[in-house]
C-alpha positions in Angstrom: -90.6 -50.8 102.7 -88.3 -53.3 101.0 -85.1 -52.2 99.3 -85.8 -48.5 99.5 -84.4 -46.4 96.7 -81.7 -44.3 98.2 -79.9 -41.6 96.1 -76.7 -39.9 97.1 -75.8 -36.7 95.4 -72.0 -36.3 95.1 -69.3 -39.0 94.6 -66.7 -37.5 96.8 -65.1 -39.2 99.9 -68.3 -39.0 102.1 -70.7 -39.6 99.2 -68.9 -42.8 98.3 -68.7 -44.0 101.9 -72.4 -43.2 102.4 -73.3 -45.2 99.3 -71.1 -48.1 100.3 -72.7 -48.2 103.8 -76.2 -48.0 102.3 -75.5 -50.7 99.7 -74.1 -53.1 102.4 -77.3 -52.3 104.5 -79.5 -53.5 101.7 -80.7 -50.2 100.1 -81.1 -49.8 96.3 -78.4 -47.2 95.9 -77.7 -44.7 93.1 -75.0 -42.0 93.2 -75.3 -38.9 91.1 -72.1 -37.0 90.4 -72.0 -34.0 88.1 -68.4 -34.5 87.1 -66.0 -37.4 87.7 -65.6 -39.4 90.9 -63.9 -37.2 93.4 -63.8 -34.2 91.0 -63.4 -31.7 93.9 -60.5 -33.6 95.4 -58.7 -33.7 92.1 -59.0 -29.9 91.8 -56.5 -29.7 94.7 -54.8 -33.0 93.9 -51.3 -31.6 94.4 -52.0 -30.5 98.0 -51.1 -32.9 100.8 -53.8 -33.7 103.4 -53.1 -32.7 107.0 -54.8 -35.9 108.3 -53.5 -39.5 108.0 -55.2 -42.0 105.7 -56.9 -43.8 108.6 -58.8 -40.6 109.4 -59.9 -40.2 105.8 -61.2 -43.7 105.2 -63.5 -46.2 106.8 -62.8 -49.9 107.7 -65.6 -50.9 105.3 -64.2 -48.6 102.6 -60.7 -50.0 102.9 -62.0 -53.5 102.7 -64.2 -52.8 99.7 -61.4 -51.1 97.9 -58.9 -53.9 98.8 -56.4 -51.5 100.3 -56.4 -52.5 104.0 -52.8 -53.6 103.9 -51.6 -51.6 101.0 -51.7 -48.0 102.4 -50.2 -47.1 105.7 -52.7 -45.8 108.2 -50.4 -42.9 109.0 -49.8 -42.0 105.4 -50.2 -38.3 104.5 -51.5 -38.5 100.9 -51.8 -35.8 98.4 -55.3 -35.3 97.0 -54.3 -37.1 93.8 -52.8 -40.0 95.7 -55.9 -40.3 97.8 -58.1 -40.5 94.7 -55.9 -42.9 92.8 -55.1 -45.3 95.6 -58.4 -45.3 97.5 -61.4 -43.4 96.2 -61.1 -44.7 92.6 -60.8 -48.3 93.7 -63.7 -47.8 96.1 -65.9 -46.5 93.3 -65.0 -49.5 91.2 -65.6 -52.0 94.0 -68.1 -54.9 93.7 -70.5 -53.0 96.0 -70.6 -49.8 94.0 -69.8 -50.9 90.4 -72.7 -49.8 88.2 -74.2 -47.6 91.0 -72.4 -44.3 90.2 -73.6 -42.1 87.4 -70.8 -39.7 86.5 -71.6 -36.4 84.6 -75.1 -36.4 86.0 -75.9 -33.0 87.4 -78.8 -32.6 89.8 -80.7 -29.5 88.7 -83.7 -29.5 91.1 -85.5 -31.7 93.6 -89.1 -31.9 94.7 -91.7 -34.3 96.1 -94.1 -36.1 93.8 -97.2 -33.8 93.3 -96.2 -31.9 96.4 -94.9 -28.3 96.6 -92.6 -26.8 99.2 -95.4 -25.3 101.2 -97.7 -28.3 101.2 -98.1 -31.0 103.8 -96.0 -29.2 106.3 -95.2 -31.5 109.2 -97.6 -34.1 107.9 -96.6 -37.8 107.8 -98.2 -38.0 104.3 -95.3 -36.0 102.9 -92.9 -38.9 103.6 -95.0 -41.1 101.4 -94.4 -39.0 98.3 -91.2 -40.0 96.5 -88.5 -37.4 95.7 -88.4 -36.3 92.1 -84.8 -35.5 91.0 -84.3 -33.6 87.8 -80.9 -34.6 86.3 -79.0 -33.4 83.3 -76.5 -35.7 81.5 -74.9 -33.8 78.6 -77.8 -32.2 76.9 -80.4 -34.8 78.0 -82.6 -34.4 81.1 -84.4 -37.1 83.0 -86.2 -37.5 86.3 -85.1 -40.0 88.9 -87.2 -40.9 91.9 -86.0 -41.8 95.4 -87.4 -42.8 98.8 -84.4 -41.4 100.6 -82.2 -38.5 99.4 -78.8 -37.7 100.8 -76.9 -34.5 99.9 -73.2 -35.1 100.0 -72.2 -32.4 97.5 -69.5 -30.9 99.8 -68.7 -27.2 99.8 -66.5 -26.7 96.8 -69.3 -26.1 94.3 -69.3 -22.3 95.1 -66.4 -20.2 96.1 -66.9 -17.2 98.3 -66.1 -13.7 97.2 -63.1 -11.5 98.3 -65.0 -8.3 98.5 -65.8 -6.2 101.6 -68.3 -8.1 103.8 -68.2 -11.2 101.7 -69.9 -9.9 98.5 -68.1 -9.5 95.2 -65.7 -6.6 95.1 -66.5 -4.2 92.3 -64.9 -5.7 89.2 -64.2 -9.1 90.8 -66.7 -11.0 88.6 -65.3 -9.3 85.5 -61.6 -9.7 86.1 -61.4 -13.0 88.0 -62.3 -16.4 86.5 -62.7 -19.8 88.3 -59.0 -20.5 87.9 -58.2 -17.5 90.1 -60.0 -19.2 93.1 -57.8 -22.3 92.9 -54.5 -23.1 94.6 -51.7 -22.7 92.1 -50.5 -26.1 90.7 -47.5 -27.7 92.1 -46.1 -28.7 88.7 -43.4 -26.3 87.3 -45.4 -25.4 84.2 -48.3 -24.1 86.3 -46.2 -22.2 88.7 -43.9 -20.8 86.1 -46.7 -18.6 85.0 -46.2 -16.6 88.2 -42.4 -16.1 87.7 -41.3 -12.5 87.8 -44.8 -11.3 88.6 -46.4 -9.4 91.4 -49.0 -11.7 92.9 -51.7 -10.9 95.5 -53.1 -13.8 97.6 -56.4 -13.1 99.3 -57.6 -15.4 102.1 -57.2 -16.2 105.8 -57.2 -20.0 105.8 -54.9 -22.9 105.0 -55.7 -22.8 101.3 -54.3 -19.3 101.2 -51.3 -20.3 103.2 -50.7 -23.2 100.9 -50.8 -20.8 97.9 -48.4 -18.5 99.5 -45.9 -21.3 100.3 -46.1 -22.7 96.7 -45.6 -19.3 95.2 -42.6 -18.8 97.4 -40.9 -21.7 95.6 -41.1 -19.6 92.4 -39.9 -16.5 94.3 -36.8 -18.3 95.3 -36.1 -19.3 91.7 -37.1 -16.0 90.2 -36.1 -13.1 92.5 -38.3 -10.6 90.6 -41.4 -12.4 91.9 -43.3 -10.5 94.6 -46.0 -12.0 96.9 -48.6 -9.9 98.7 -51.0 -11.5 101.1 -54.3 -9.9 102.3 -56.2 -11.5 105.3 -59.4 -10.3 106.9 -58.2 -11.3 110.3 -56.1 -8.9 112.4 -54.1 -11.5 114.4 -50.4 -11.0 115.3 -49.6 -13.6 112.6 -51.4 -14.6 109.4 -51.9 -18.1 110.7 -52.8 -18.9 114.3 -50.5 -21.6 115.6 -52.2 -24.5 117.5 -50.2 -25.4 120.6 -48.7 -28.9 120.4 -50.5 -29.5 117.1 -50.8 -33.2 116.6 -51.1 -32.8 112.8 -47.5 -32.3 111.8 -48.3 -31.2 108.2 -50.7 -28.5 109.5 -48.1 -27.3 112.0 -45.4 -27.2 109.2 -47.6 -25.1 106.9 -48.6 -22.7 109.7 -44.9 -22.3 110.7 -43.7 -21.8 107.1 -46.3 -19.2 106.1 -45.7 -17.2 109.3 -42.0 -17.3 108.8 -42.3 -16.0 105.2 -44.1 -13.0 106.5 -41.7 -12.5 109.5 -38.7 -12.7 107.1 -40.1 -10.1 104.7 -40.4 -12.6 101.9 -44.1 -12.0 101.8 -45.8 -8.6 102.3 -48.8 -9.1 104.6 -51.7 -6.7 105.1 -53.9 -7.7 108.0 -57.6 -6.7 108.2 -57.7 -5.8 104.5 -61.2 -5.3 102.9 -61.1 -5.4 99.1 -63.4 -2.8 97.5 -62.6 -2.8 93.8 -60.5 -4.4 91.1 -59.9 -2.6 87.8 -57.5 -2.6 84.9 -54.3 -0.7 85.0 -52.4 -1.0 81.8 -52.6 -4.7 81.5 -52.2 -5.2 85.2 -54.8 -5.2 88.0 -55.3 -2.3 90.5 -56.8 -3.5 93.8 -58.4 -0.8 96.0 -58.8 -1.8 99.6 -59.4 -0.5 103.1 -57.8 -1.1 106.4 -59.3 0.4 109.6 -61.1 3.0 107.5 -57.9 4.0 105.6 -58.1 3.5 101.8 -55.2 2.3 99.8 -54.4 0.5 96.6 -51.9 -1.9 95.1 -51.2 -2.9 91.5 -50.4 -6.5 90.8 -50.1 -8.8 87.8 -52.2 -11.7 89.2 -54.6 -12.5 92.0 -55.0 -15.8 93.8 -58.3 -15.7 95.6 -58.7 -18.2 98.4 -61.5 -16.9 100.5 -63.0 -20.4 101.0 -66.1 -22.1 99.7 -69.7 -22.6 100.6 -72.4 -25.3 99.8 -74.8 -24.7 97.0 -78.4 -25.3 98.2 -80.0 -24.3 94.9 -81.0 -27.8 93.7 -82.8 -28.4 97.0 -84.7 -25.2 97.3 -88.1 -26.8 96.8 -87.6 -29.0 99.9 -88.5 -28.2 103.5 -85.0 -27.7 104.8 -84.2 -25.6 107.9 -80.8 -24.0 107.3 -78.8 -21.8 109.6 -78.9 -18.1 108.6 -75.2 -17.7 109.6 -73.6 -20.8 108.2 -76.0 -22.3 105.6 -75.7 -25.6 107.3 -78.7 -27.6 108.7 -79.9 -25.7 111.7 -79.6 -28.3 114.4 -76.0 -29.2 113.6 -75.2 -25.6 113.0 -76.4 -24.6 116.5 -74.4 -27.4 118.0 -71.2 -26.3 116.1 -71.7 -22.6 116.9 -72.0 -23.6 120.6 -68.6 -25.1 120.5 -66.0 -22.3 120.7 -63.0 -24.6 119.9 -61.0 -23.4 116.8 -59.4 -26.7 116.2 -61.2 -29.1 113.8 -59.7 -32.1 115.7 -61.9 -31.4 118.6 -65.1 -31.7 116.5 -67.0 -35.0 116.8 -69.8 -36.4 114.8 -72.9 -35.2 116.7 -75.4 -38.0 116.1 -78.3 -38.7 113.8 -80.8 -36.3 115.4 -78.7 -33.3 114.4 -78.8 -34.4 110.8 -82.5 -34.5 110.5 -84.5 -31.9 108.6 -88.2 -31.0 108.5 -88.1 -32.7 105.1 -88.6 -36.5 105.8 -86.1 -38.7 104.2 -83.7 -35.9 103.3 -80.3 -35.6 105.0 -77.1 -33.5 104.5 -73.8 -35.2 105.3 -70.2 -34.4 104.9 -68.7 -30.9 104.4 -72.1 -29.5 103.2 -73.5 -30.3 106.6 -71.0 -27.8 108.1 -72.0 -25.1 105.7 -69.5 -22.2 106.1 -68.0 -23.7 109.3 -64.4 -24.6 108.3 -63.8 -27.2 111.1 -65.1 -30.2 109.1 -62.9 -33.3 109.0 -63.5 -36.3 106.8 -63.5 -38.6 109.8 -66.6 -36.7 111.0 -68.3 -37.2 107.7 -67.5 -40.9 107.7 -69.0 -41.2 111.2 -72.1 -39.3 110.0 -72.5 -41.8 107.2 -72.3 -44.8 109.5 -74.7 -43.3 112.0 -77.2 -42.3 109.4 -77.3 -45.5 107.4 -77.4 -47.5 110.7 -80.4 -45.5 111.8 -82.2 -45.8 108.4 -81.6 -49.5 108.4 -83.3 -49.8 111.8 -86.2 -47.7 110.6 -87.1 -49.8 107.6 -86.7 -53.2 109.3 
C-alpha cells in the first residue's frame, strides 16, 4: 500500500500531533474537526494548565510550529495561550496546511459494503475502506480512509450530576450547556455570579477551579455564597498529593481546601443530587447524604461532574470497549490494574493496547482513557508517536 489515506477525527492537541507524525511518515492525511482547531481547549481557555509546555508538546510539533526557542519548556500556559502560541501555528505549519477541515462533523462510520456483524476476525475486513459520513454546514459527504484514528477527546459529552451518574430529575430542563463549563475568568463573566448563591457540583479539579474563581467574586461582593457538593467522602474536598511536583496543581488543591476550612465555602461531602426544580425564580436542589434527604435553594448551578467520550459515530465498527470506563478494553484493563491516583505515574502503554478488533482503527488521546481522569497530554503524544511508527513499519 502506497501513501495510505489516514483520517484523524479531532483537531485538538493529540489529533494535531498524530496528523503531523503521520504526514511526516508519508501518509496521505486528512483531519476532520467539527468546530475550530482546538475548540475544546478554547472552551477552558482562561484556565492554566498544571503541566509545563514541554509535557504538552512534541519535539516534532515544536519544530513544525517554529516555537522551539520561543516558549519556555517550563512555561505554565493558559488554554488560550496554548492554542495561540502553539496549536494554531502547528495547524498552519507547512506539514498540515490544507490538511485540516474545520466545521466537518463526523456523523457515522462504517466499512465499505460491510456491516458491523460481518467478516468478524477476517483479514478481508481490513481490505474494505472506511466510509466516513461527514456534515459541513448543511451539506453531507462521504470520505473514505484506509486508516482511521479517533482523537475526539472526552469533552464532547458532559456527565450528569444526578444520583448514580444519570440526570437528576429536572437537570435536563433547568441546566444548559453553559452550566457545565468553568466560569469565565474575565470580570464580565464572573460578575453574573455577584451577590448570588451558587452551587458547584463536582469532585475534580474543574470543580475546584470553579470554586476558586467564584471566590474572587465573593471577596468583592460579600453577599455571594458558594456551596460545593462532592460525591467523595474524604476528609477534604481535594486529596493532596504528597510532595506534588506540579506546583499549580498543588496550589489549586491547597486553595480549594483552605476555602472550605475557613468557612468561605460550604461543603457537603457524599451528596447525591436527586432533583432540581423551580422555586420562585431560583433553583431548589433536593439531595441525599447517607440516606438523609435535604434540600438547598440557590440562584445558579455550576455543574462540573466531568466528561466522557462520545462513541456514537463509531457504533458500526467492531470496537471492544470497557463496560466500566468506555475506553478500549485492553488499555482500560491496563489502567484499571494500576491503583495509582496520580496522573503523573501513568505512562503510554504501547501500541498493542491501542489495537481494536476493527483493523486499521485506533483511539488515541483522552478518548482512549474513557472515564479515567488520569490522562496527560504527554501520554497522548507518546501514543501518537508509537502508533504512527508502528503503522509506518507495517506498510513498508
